C-alpha positions as CSV (number, residue, x, y, z in Angstrom):
1,M,79.9,131.1,84.0
2,G,81.2,127.6,83.2
3,Y,79.2,124.5,82.7
4,S,76.8,122.7,85.0
5,V,77.3,119.2,86.1
6,G,74.4,118.1,83.9
7,Q,76.0,119.7,80.8
8,V,79.4,118.2,81.5
9,A,77.8,114.8,82.0
10,G,76.1,115.2,78.6
11,F,79.4,116.3,76.9
12,A,81.4,113.4,78.3
13,G,78.8,110.6,78.2
14,V,79.1,109.9,81.9
15,T,76.5,110.1,84.7
16,V,76.1,113.0,87.1
17,R,76.7,110.5,89.8
18,T,80.1,109.8,88.4
19,L,81.1,113.4,88.4
20,H,79.9,113.8,91.9
21,H,82.0,110.8,92.9
22,Y,85.1,112.3,91.2
23,D,84.5,115.5,93.1
24,E,84.1,113.6,96.4
25,I,87.4,111.7,96.1
26,G,89.3,114.8,94.9
27,L,89.9,113.5,91.4
28,L,88.0,116.3,89.6
29,S,86.7,119.2,91.7
30,P,85.0,121.9,89.6
31,G,86.8,125.2,89.5
32,G,83.8,127.3,90.4
33,R,80.3,127.5,92.0
34,S,77.2,129.3,91.0
35,H,75.5,131.9,93.2
36,A,73.3,129.1,94.4
37,G,76.3,126.9,95.2
38,H,76.0,124.5,92.3
39,R,79.1,123.0,90.6
40,R,80.4,124.9,87.6
41,Y,83.1,123.4,85.4
42,G,85.6,125.5,83.4
43,D,87.6,124.6,80.3
44,A,90.5,123.4,82.5
45,D,88.2,121.1,84.3
46,L,87.0,119.6,81.0
47,D,90.6,119.1,79.9
48,R,91.3,117.2,83.1
49,L,88.1,115.1,82.7
50,Q,89.2,114.2,79.2
51,R,92.5,112.9,80.5
52,I,90.7,111.0,83.3
53,L,88.4,109.3,80.9
54,F,91.3,108.4,78.5
55,Y,93.1,106.7,81.4
56,R,90.0,104.9,82.6
57,E,89.4,103.6,79.1
58,L,92.9,102.2,79.1
59,G,92.2,100.4,82.4
60,F,93.9,102.5,84.9
61,P,92.3,102.5,88.4
62,L,91.1,105.8,89.8
63,E,93.9,105.9,92.5
64,E,96.6,105.7,89.8
65,V,94.8,108.2,87.6
66,A,94.9,110.7,90.4
67,V,98.6,110.2,91.0
68,L,99.4,110.5,87.3
69,L,97.4,113.7,86.8
70,D,98.7,115.3,90.0
71,D,102.4,114.4,89.4
72,P,104.2,117.8,89.4
73,Q,106.9,116.4,87.1
74,S,104.4,115.7,84.3
75,D,102.6,118.1,82.0
76,P,99.5,117.8,79.7
77,Q,101.7,117.0,76.7
78,E,103.4,114.1,78.5
79,H,100.0,112.7,79.4
80,L,98.9,113.0,75.8
81,R,102.1,111.3,74.5
82,R,101.6,108.4,76.9
83,Q,97.9,108.0,76.1
84,H,98.6,108.3,72.4
85,A,101.2,105.4,72.6
86,L,98.8,103.2,74.5
87,L,95.8,104.0,72.3
88,T,97.8,103.6,69.0
89,D,98.9,100.2,70.1
90,R,95.3,99.2,71.0
91,I,94.0,100.6,67.7
92,A,96.5,98.6,65.7
93,R,95.5,95.5,67.6
94,L,91.8,96.1,67.1
95,Q,92.3,96.9,63.4
96,Q,94.2,93.6,62.9
97,M,91.3,91.7,64.6
98,A,88.7,93.6,62.6
99,K,90.4,92.5,59.4
100,A,90.4,89.0,60.6
101,V,86.7,89.2,61.3
102,E,86.0,90.7,57.8
103,H,88.1,87.9,56.3
104,A,86.0,85.3,58.2
105,M,82.8,87.0,57.1
106,E,83.8,87.0,53.5
107,A,84.9,83.4,53.6
108,N,81.7,82.4,55.3
109,K,79.6,84.2,52.7
110,M,81.5,82.5,49.8
111,G,81.3,79.1,51.5
112,I,85.1,78.9,52.0
113,N,86.4,76.9,54.9
114,L,89.3,78.7,56.6
115,T,92.1,76.5,57.9
116,P,92.8,76.4,61.6
117,E,95.9,78.4,61.0
118,E,93.9,81.1,59.2
119,K,91.3,81.3,61.9
120,F,93.8,82.1,64.6
121,E,96.4,83.9,62.6
122,V,95.3,87.2,64.1
123,F,96.4,86.1,67.6
124,G,99.9,85.4,66.5
125,D,102.1,82.8,68.1
126,K,101.7,84.1,71.7
127,D,99.4,82.6,74.2
128,P,97.8,85.5,76.0
129,E,97.3,83.3,79.1
130,Q,100.8,81.8,79.0
131,Y,102.4,84.0,81.6
132,A,99.4,84.6,83.8
133,Q,98.8,80.9,84.0
134,E,102.5,80.2,84.7
135,V,102.5,82.8,87.5
136,E,99.3,81.3,89.0
137,E,100.6,77.7,88.8
138,R,104.1,78.4,90.1
139,W,103.6,81.3,92.6
140,G,99.9,81.4,93.3
141,D,98.9,84.5,91.2
142,T,95.5,84.8,92.9
143,E,97.1,85.2,96.3
144,A,99.6,87.8,94.9
145,Y,96.8,89.7,93.3
146,A,94.8,89.5,96.6
147,E,97.8,90.7,98.5
148,S,98.2,93.6,96.1
149,Q,94.5,94.5,96.5
150,R,94.8,94.4,100.3
151,R,97.8,96.7,100.3
152,A,96.4,99.1,97.7
153,A,93.1,99.5,99.7
154,S,95.1,100.9,102.6
155,Y,97.1,103.4,100.7
156,T,96.4,107.1,101.0
157,K,96.8,109.7,98.2
158,D,100.2,110.5,99.6
159,D,101.2,106.8,99.4
160,W,100.1,106.7,95.7
161,Q,102.1,109.9,95.1
162,R,105.2,108.4,96.6
163,I,104.7,105.2,94.5
164,Q,104.4,107.3,91.4
165,D,107.4,109.5,92.3
166,E,109.6,106.5,92.9
167,S,108.5,104.9,89.7
168,A,109.0,108.1,87.6
169,E,112.4,108.7,89.2
170,W,113.5,105.1,88.5
171,G,112.2,105.5,84.9
172,R,114.4,108.6,84.3
173,R,117.5,106.8,85.7
174,Y,116.8,103.8,83.5
175,A,116.3,105.9,80.4
176,A,119.6,107.7,81.2
177,A,121.4,104.4,81.5
178,M,120.1,103.3,78.1
179,E,121.1,106.6,76.6
180,A,124.6,106.1,78.0
181,G,124.8,102.8,76.2
182,E,124.5,100.6,79.3
183,P,124.0,97.0,78.3
184,A,121.1,95.0,79.8
185,D,123.6,92.7,81.5
186,G,125.7,95.5,82.8
187,E,126.0,96.2,86.5
188,A,124.0,99.5,86.3
189,A,121.1,97.9,84.4
190,M,121.0,94.9,86.7
191,D,121.0,97.2,89.8
192,L,118.1,99.1,88.3
193,A,116.3,95.8,87.6
194,E,116.7,94.9,91.2
195,E,115.3,98.2,92.3
196,H,112.3,97.5,90.0
197,R,111.8,94.1,91.7
198,L,112.1,95.6,95.2
199,H,109.5,98.4,94.3
200,I,107.0,95.7,93.5
201,H,108.0,93.7,96.6
202,T,107.7,96.7,98.9
203,W,104.4,98.2,97.6
204,F,102.4,95.4,96.1
205,Y,103.3,91.7,96.7
206,D,106.2,89.3,97.3
207,C,108.2,89.2,94.1
208,P,110.9,86.5,94.1
209,Y,113.4,86.4,91.2
210,E,111.5,83.8,89.2
211,M,108.3,85.8,89.3
212,H,110.2,88.9,88.4
213,T,111.6,87.1,85.3
214,C,108.1,86.1,84.3
215,L,106.9,89.7,84.7
216,G,109.8,90.8,82.5
217,E,108.7,88.4,79.7
218,M,105.1,89.8,80.1
219,Y,106.4,93.3,79.5
220,V,107.5,92.2,76.1
221,A,104.6,89.8,75.3
222,D,101.8,92.1,76.4
223,E,101.6,95.2,74.1
224,R,100.1,97.3,76.9
225,F,103.2,96.9,79.1
226,T,105.4,97.3,76.1
227,A,103.7,100.6,75.2
228,F,104.0,101.8,78.8
229,Y,107.7,101.3,79.1
230,D,108.6,102.3,75.6
231,A,106.7,105.6,76.2
232,V,109.4,106.3,78.7
233,K,112.2,105.3,76.4
234,P,111.9,103.5,73.1
235,G,113.2,99.9,73.5
236,M,112.9,100.0,77.3
237,A,110.6,97.0,77.6
238,V,113.0,94.6,75.8
239,H,116.0,96.1,77.6
240,L,114.3,95.8,81.0
241,R,113.3,92.3,80.3
242,D,116.9,91.3,79.5
243,A,118.2,93.2,82.6
244,I,115.7,91.4,84.8
245,L,116.8,88.1,83.4
246,A,120.5,89.0,83.9
247,N,119.8,90.1,87.4
248,G,118.0,86.9,88.2
249,V,121.0,84.9,86.9
250,R,123.3,87.1,89.0
251,K,121.4,86.5,92.1
252,A,121.0,82.7,91.6
């Protein structure tokens, strides 16, 4: 029999309109219909919806979610591993901040004045706006973002599939290079870093070497990017950052 759209909306905490939209764009089409023609969702549909909502919670746009879920090279276990890595990193960050809030609450209750260092200790020594601000100041980040949005708006599902396929194939080759002991400043790693730069340049926005170097630093400074690359191969974020830097020096 399956579940009605209203039941699924209740299970998942989303609106019926959201489920209708997912169906319209081909992201989640129910596996069955009732005799009256109404949508009926099976267990496999619920599993897919769960993965969709995980990715949405992590900030992935719908177009990328569709490509990730429809990638013939991936399986449910791979999705769960990737999502677990991203969520675990976010949880650790939120737990750290929660402890800082609790510390501030206790100090306030006891009339203790925290030092400036103690107030901002939770944020570490990294400025979260450092790289975004540098990109905007030096390369016009707003225009690059706008260009990326313009291009993405014109892409079809096949385009997104090709983007995902290219990215996944590159990731497999980069992981293989790391397993083979390829140093970050070796020719193979630098060539792969150059492919990475050209992928961005081709599909999203102009990415000169200086901007690519800045992005490489962000992959290490921003835990979301670190988790993404390290889910492909542990240590990849740092290795890629170093390869990007070496490639930039090579091309200078």
